[in-house]
C-alpha positions as CSV (number, residue, x, y, z in Angstrom):
1,M,0.1,0.1,0.0
2,F,2.6,2.7,0.8
3,L,5.3,1.3,-1.6
4,N,4.4,2.2,-4.8
5,S,5.9,3.7,-7.9
6,S,4.7,7.3,-6.5
7,Y,7.4,6.3,-3.7
8,I,9.9,6.0,-6.1
9,I,9.5,9.1,-7.6
10,F,8.9,11.0,-4.0
11,M,11.8,9.8,-2.0
12,V,14.9,8.2,-4.7
13,P,15.6,12.0,-5.4
14,A,15.8,12.2,-1.6
15,F,17.7,9.5,-1.0
16,L,20.2,10.4,-3.7
17,L,20.5,13.8,-2.0
18,M,21.0,12.4,1.2
19,M,23.8,10.1,0.2
20,L,25.3,13.0,-2.1
21,A,25.3,15.0,1.1
22,Q,26.7,12.4,3.1
23,W,29.7,12.0,1.0
24,Y,30.4,15.5,0.9
25,V,30.5,15.5,4.3
26,K,32.9,12.7,4.4
27,S,35.1,14.3,1.5
28,A,35.4,17.8,3.1
29,Y,36.6,16.1,6.4
30,S,38.9,13.4,5.0
31,R,40.5,16.2,2.9
32,W,40.7,18.9,5.4
33,E,41.6,16.6,8.8
34,K,45.1,15.7,7.3
35,V,45.6,19.8,6.8
36,Q,47.1,20.6,10.1
37,N,45.9,24.6,11.3
38,Q,48.8,26.9,11.3
39,A,48.3,28.0,15.0
40,G,49.2,24.2,15.6
41,L,45.7,24.0,18.3
42,T,43.4,20.9,18.6
43,G,40.0,21.1,18.9
44,A,39.9,21.5,22.1
45,Q,42.0,23.8,22.7
46,I,40.8,26.1,20.0
47,A,37.2,25.6,21.7
48,Q,38.6,26.5,25.2
49,K,40.2,29.2,23.8
50,L,36.6,30.6,22.4
51,I,35.3,29.9,25.3
52,E,37.4,32.4,26.6
53,R,37.0,34.9,24.4
54,V,33.6,35.0,24.1
55,G,33.0,34.6,28.2
56,L,31.2,31.1,28.1
57,Y,32.6,29.9,31.1
58,D,29.8,27.9,32.2
59,V,30.4,25.3,29.0
60,E,32.9,22.8,29.8
61,I,34.4,20.4,27.5
62,E,34.3,16.6,27.2
63,A,35.0,13.8,25.0
64,A,32.6,12.3,22.6
65,Q,32.5,8.5,21.7
66,G,33.0,7.7,18.3
67,R,33.8,9.2,14.5
68,L,32.2,13.0,14.5
69,G,30.2,12.3,17.1
70,D,31.0,16.3,17.9
71,H,27.8,17.9,19.6
72,Y,26.9,20.8,22.3
73,D,24.7,19.6,25.1
74,P,22.7,22.9,26.2
75,R,20.9,21.1,28.9
76,N,24.2,20.2,30.6
77,K,26.2,22.9,28.8
78,V,28.7,20.8,27.6
79,L,30.5,20.7,24.8
80,R,31.2,17.1,23.5
81,L,34.2,16.6,20.7
82,S,34.9,13.5,19.0
83,P,38.6,12.1,19.4
84,G,39.3,13.1,16.1
85,V,37.8,16.8,16.5
86,G,38.9,17.8,20.3
87,Q,42.7,15.9,19.4
88,G,43.1,16.7,16.3
89,S,45.1,20.0,15.5
90,S,44.0,19.9,12.0
91,V,41.9,22.9,9.9
92,A,38.7,20.3,10.0
93,S,39.1,20.0,13.5
94,A,39.1,23.7,14.0
95,A,35.9,24.6,11.8
96,I,34.0,21.6,14.1
97,A,34.7,22.6,17.3
98,A,33.8,26.5,16.5
99,H,30.9,25.3,15.1
100,E,29.6,23.5,17.9
101,L,30.3,26.3,20.4
102,G,28.5,28.5,18.3
103,H,25.9,26.5,19.4
104,A,27.0,27.2,22.9
105,E,26.6,30.8,22.0
106,Q,23.5,30.7,21.1
107,D,22.5,28.9,23.8
108,N,23.9,31.9,25.7
109,Q,22.6,34.4,24.1
110,D,18.8,32.7,24.1
111,Y,18.8,32.9,20.1
112,L,15.1,32.2,19.5
113,P,15.7,29.8,16.6
114,L,17.4,27.4,18.6
115,R,14.9,27.9,21.7
116,L,12.2,27.2,19.1
117,R,13.5,24.0,17.8
118,S,13.9,22.8,21.3
119,A,10.7,23.3,22.7
120,I,9.1,21.5,19.0
121,V,11.6,18.5,20.0
122,P,8.9,16.8,22.6
123,V,6.0,17.0,20.3
124,V,8.1,16.5,16.9
125,N,9.0,12.9,19.2
126,I,5.6,11.6,19.6
127,G,4.1,13.3,16.5
128,S,6.3,11.0,14.4
129,N,5.7,8.2,16.1
130,L,1.5,8.9,16.5
131,G,1.6,9.9,12.7
132,W,2.6,6.7,11.4
133,I,-0.1,4.9,13.7
134,L,-3.0,7.6,12.5
135,I,-2.4,6.9,8.5
136,M,-2.0,3.5,8.6
137,A,-5.3,3.5,11.1
138,G,-7.1,5.6,8.5
139,F,-6.2,3.4,5.7
140,F,-7.1,0.0,7.2
141,L,-10.5,1.8,8.2
142,Q,-10.7,4.1,5.3
143,L,-11.3,6.9,7.5
144,T,-10.2,9.6,5.5
145,G,-10.2,12.2,8.2
146,L,-8.1,10.2,10.5
147,A,-5.4,9.8,7.8
148,W,-5.3,13.3,7.3
149,L,-4.8,13.7,11.2
150,G,-2.2,11.7,10.8
151,V,-0.2,13.3,7.8
152,A,-0.8,16.5,10.2
153,F,1.2,14.6,13.0
154,F,3.7,13.5,10.6
155,A,4.2,17.0,9.3
156,G,6.2,17.9,13.1
157,G,9.3,16.2,11.0
158,A,9.2,18.4,8.1
159,I,8.7,21.6,10.6
160,F,11.9,20.5,12.8
161,A,13.7,20.1,9.7
162,L,12.9,23.4,8.7
163,A,13.9,25.0,12.2
164,T,17.5,23.1,12.4
165,L,18.3,24.5,9.1
166,P,18.6,28.5,10.0
167,V,19.9,27.4,13.9
168,E,23.0,25.4,11.6
169,L,23.6,28.2,9.5
170,D,24.1,30.3,11.8
171,A,26.5,28.2,14.1
172,S,28.8,28.5,10.6
173,R,28.7,31.7,10.4
174,R,29.8,32.1,14.5
175,A,32.6,29.5,14.1
176,R,34.1,31.5,10.7
177,A,34.1,34.7,12.6
178,M,35.5,33.4,15.9
179,L,37.9,31.5,14.2
180,T,39.0,35.1,12.4
181,T,39.0,37.3,15.2
182,A,40.6,35.0,17.4
183,G,43.4,34.7,14.7
184,I,43.0,30.7,14.6
185,I,42.4,30.6,11.1
186,T,44.6,33.2,9.3
187,S,45.5,31.9,5.6
188,D,43.1,31.6,2.2
189,E,44.1,27.8,2.4
190,E,42.4,27.7,5.7
191,Q,39.8,29.7,5.3
192,R,38.6,27.2,2.3
193,G,39.0,24.3,4.4
194,V,36.7,26.1,7.1
195,N,34.2,26.9,4.7
196,Q,34.5,23.3,2.9
197,V,33.9,21.8,6.3
198,L,30.8,23.5,7.2
199,N,28.9,24.0,3.8
200,A,29.5,20.2,4.0
201,A,27.6,19.9,7.3
202,A,25.3,22.1,6.1
203,M,24.1,20.7,2.8
204,T,23.1,17.7,5.0
205,Y,20.4,19.4,7.2
206,V,19.3,20.9,3.6
207,A,18.8,17.4,2.5
208,G,17.3,16.0,5.9
209,L,15.0,19.3,5.0
210,V,14.2,18.2,1.4
211,T,13.9,14.2,2.2
212,A,11.1,15.5,5.2
213,V,9.1,17.6,2.7
214,L,9.2,14.6,0.2
215,Q,8.0,12.1,2.4
216,L,5.7,14.4,4.0
217,L,4.1,14.9,0.6
218,Y,4.3,11.6,-0.4
219,Y,1.7,10.3,2.2
220,A,-0.6,13.9,1.6
221,S,-1.1,11.8,-1.9
222,L,-2.0,8.4,-0.7
223,V,-4.4,10.5,1.4
224,T,-5.3,12.3,-1.7
225,G,-6.0,9.7,-3.3
226,M,-7.9,7.3,-0.8
227,G,-10.5,10.4,-0.7
228,R,-10.9,10.4,-4.4
229,R,-11.9,6.8,-4.6
230,R,-14.4,7.0,-1.7
């Protein structure tokens, strides 16, 4: 019922875009993790230097598990860096550490898009799971209204992806500014590397948004067809 030619039309482009984005991230990171930043600082040292520079003294740095598992935890005010980033002194490490610290700065400044994204997380988690159930129940019971309610709940994923994009782009903007003003990134080559790493990461969020929207449109088309058949 759910896997048909329409699914291929809607979702294959999204899957291809996601694969391209993931390849771009791996390619950019692999290239620039081999290029050492001229400051000779590890990702953890860069993060600590930027923390002191922007006055985020309540933010702690911890090790994260896994490759590219870097993230900022706003609940505990902790910046977690993967071994390759935290201990590496590459251009890629500088870009990723600064990006995650950009989220810490957003948190410290009560950046509205970040607050909105955090606020909708519980609703999205519930809505995404409930949406599947309601859509399936609507089809099996032939209740179009119930299926549309499921689509509405399922739309939370697309809303979350849309809310995530400006947060990530702003964190990258902050990262570039912090690295430059702190004198950590100085050469044109380093700047090019930082831009490529951050742009590659941004592409994954664009791909995520496109995938969420196309998936939503697919289910909406199914329910629309269901209503026409009645």
